[in-house]
C-alpha positions as CSV (number, residue, x, y, z in Angstrom):
1,M,125.8,58.2,100.7
2,H,122.3,57.4,100.1
3,P,120.9,59.5,96.5
4,L,117.4,61.0,98.3
5,V,119.6,61.8,101.5
6,E,122.1,64.3,99.0
7,E,119.4,65.0,96.8
8,A,117.2,66.3,100.0
9,M,119.5,68.1,101.7
10,K,121.0,70.0,98.9
11,K,118.0,71.5,99.2
12,A,117.5,72.3,102.4
13,A,117.6,75.3,104.6
14,I,116.4,73.8,107.7
15,A,116.1,69.9,109.4
16,W,114.8,68.9,112.0
17,L,117.5,67.5,114.8
18,G,116.6,64.0,117.2
19,V,119.1,64.3,119.6
20,G,118.3,60.5,122.1
21,D,114.9,60.8,123.4
22,D,113.8,64.1,123.0
23,A,111.5,65.6,120.1
24,P,113.3,66.6,117.5
25,Y,113.8,70.8,116.8
26,P,114.1,72.9,113.7
27,V,117.5,74.0,112.6
28,W,119.4,76.3,109.8
29,C,122.0,74.5,108.2
30,L,124.1,74.0,105.1
31,W,125.0,70.7,102.9
32,A,128.7,71.0,102.2
33,D,130.7,68.1,101.1
34,G,128.4,65.7,101.6
35,A,128.2,66.8,105.4
36,L,125.5,68.8,107.3
37,Y,126.6,71.9,109.1
38,V,124.7,73.6,112.2
39,V,125.9,76.6,114.4
40,S,124.8,76.6,118.2
41,G,125.5,78.5,121.5
42,P,125.2,81.6,122.1
43,D,123.4,84.8,120.0
44,E,122.6,81.9,118.0
45,Q,120.1,79.1,117.4
46,P,119.5,76.7,120.4
47,A,120.3,73.1,119.5
48,P,120.1,71.6,123.1
49,G,122.5,68.2,123.2
50,L,123.7,68.8,120.0
51,A,127.2,69.3,121.0
52,Q,127.4,66.6,123.3
53,A,125.9,64.0,121.4
54,S,127.7,62.1,119.4
55,S,125.1,60.5,117.0
56,V,121.5,62.5,116.0
57,T,118.8,61.3,113.6
58,V,118.0,64.2,110.7
59,T,114.9,64.7,109.0
60,A,114.5,66.8,105.8
61,R,111.0,67.8,103.9
62,G,110.4,68.0,100.5
63,D,109.3,71.0,98.4
64,H,106.0,70.5,99.6
65,G,106.4,70.6,103.3
66,G,105.9,66.8,103.9
67,R,108.4,64.7,105.7
68,I,111.1,62.8,102.6
69,V,113.8,61.5,104.6
70,S,115.4,61.1,107.9
71,W,118.4,59.5,108.4
72,P,120.8,58.9,111.2
73,A,124.1,60.9,111.5
74,R,127.4,60.9,113.4
75,V,128.3,64.2,115.0
76,E,131.5,65.8,115.0
77,R,132.6,69.2,116.1
78,V,134.5,71.5,113.7
79,R,136.8,73.5,115.4
80,P,138.8,76.9,114.6
81,D,141.9,76.4,114.2
82,T,141.9,73.4,111.2
83,E,141.2,73.5,108.0
84,A,137.5,72.3,107.9
85,W,136.7,75.5,109.7
86,S,138.5,77.6,106.7
87,A,136.6,75.9,104.1
88,V,133.3,75.9,105.4
89,V,132.6,78.4,108.1
90,P,132.5,81.1,105.4
91,T,130.0,79.8,103.5
92,L,128.2,79.2,106.8
93,A,128.6,82.7,107.8
94,G,127.4,84.1,104.3
95,K,124.1,81.8,104.6
96,R,123.1,83.4,108.0
97,L,120.3,85.6,107.1
98,N,121.1,89.2,109.0
99,G,124.2,88.3,110.0
100,P,126.7,91.3,110.8
101,G,129.6,90.3,108.0
102,T,131.0,86.9,107.4
103,E,134.7,87.7,109.0
104,E,133.1,89.2,112.0
105,L,130.5,86.0,112.6
106,A,133.1,83.8,112.1
107,Q,135.5,85.7,115.1
108,R,132.1,85.6,117.3
109,W,131.4,81.4,116.4
110,A,135.3,80.8,117.1
111,R,134.9,82.4,120.3
112,N,131.2,82.0,122.1
113,C,129.6,78.9,119.6
114,V,129.9,75.2,118.2
115,V,130.4,74.1,115.0
116,S,128.8,70.6,114.3
117,Q,129.6,68.6,111.1
118,L,126.2,65.6,111.1
119,T,127.8,63.2,108.8
120,P,125.4,60.5,107.3
121,D,126.5,56.6,109.2
122,G,123.8,54.7,107.5
123,D,121.0,54.2,105.0
124,P,118.1,56.1,106.2
125,S,116.1,55.2,108.9
126,E,112.4,56.9,107.1
127,A,112.0,57.1,103.4
128,G,109.1,56.9,100.9
129,S,107.0,53.6,102.1
130,T,108.3,53.7,105.1
131,L,107.4,57.0,106.1
132,P,104.9,57.0,109.2
133,D,101.4,58.6,108.1
134,L,100.9,60.4,111.3
135,S,101.8,64.1,111.3
136,F,103.7,63.8,114.8
137,A,101.7,66.8,115.8
138,A,101.1,67.4,119.3
139,P,100.0,69.9,121.4
140,P,102.6,72.9,122.9
141,R,105.0,72.4,125.0
142,E,105.5,73.8,128.2
143,N,106.3,77.5,127.9
144,P,107.2,80.4,131.1
145,A,106.2,82.8,128.1
146,A,102.5,81.3,128.2
147,R,99.5,82.5,129.9
148,Q,95.9,81.5,130.5
149,T,93.3,82.8,128.2
150,R,90.7,84.8,129.9
151,R,87.5,85.4,128.6
152,P,86.5,88.5,126.8
153,F,85.6,91.8,129.0
154,R,81.7,93.0,128.5
155,L,80.6,96.2,129.6
156,H,76.8,95.4,129.3
157,R,75.0,92.0,129.6
158,V,74.4,90.3,126.4
159,R,70.9,89.2,126.4
160,R,70.2,85.7,125.1
161,P,67.9,85.7,122.3
162,R,64.7,83.8,123.8
163,S,63.6,80.4,121.6
C-alpha cells in the first residue's frame, strides 16, 4: 500500500467517491486495517452506485482542504454474519454522529444498509505533482428543491439619481 494513501486516510473523516463516470460525491468513512469502510442506504448517507460497483476512485483532502491523493479501490460488501462485520461495524457505528446506539445502529445496518469495504487496488492515480491545477468547481446540479430567484418587492418607486 502506498504510504501517502495510508497517511491521508488515517486522518480522513470524509472522502470523495467517484463511481464510473459520475461526478464524485462526499461520504463519511472509517479507515481501519488498510481499508476504507462506508455505510450507505435508507436513513444513512446516499452513495449512488457504490453497492453495485466493483471498483471506485477515492479522493482525500489534506489538512488545508485541498486534494492530496486519489487512488483506485476494489469494492467488497461486508456481510452481517461475517467476522469482518463483527470487527469493523462496532467501531464504524461508534464513529457515526448522532447515532442512536452502537448495537441498535448495527442491527439497523444489517437489515437495511450496505457496508462497503474499499481496499486500495494499485498506486494512486493522482498525488503530489500529478494533481491537476484545476479547482473542479462546477455549477450546482439540477435539484427539485431549487427555485428561481425572484426580484425583491418594492412598495414605492425608487427614483434614480439624476446625473
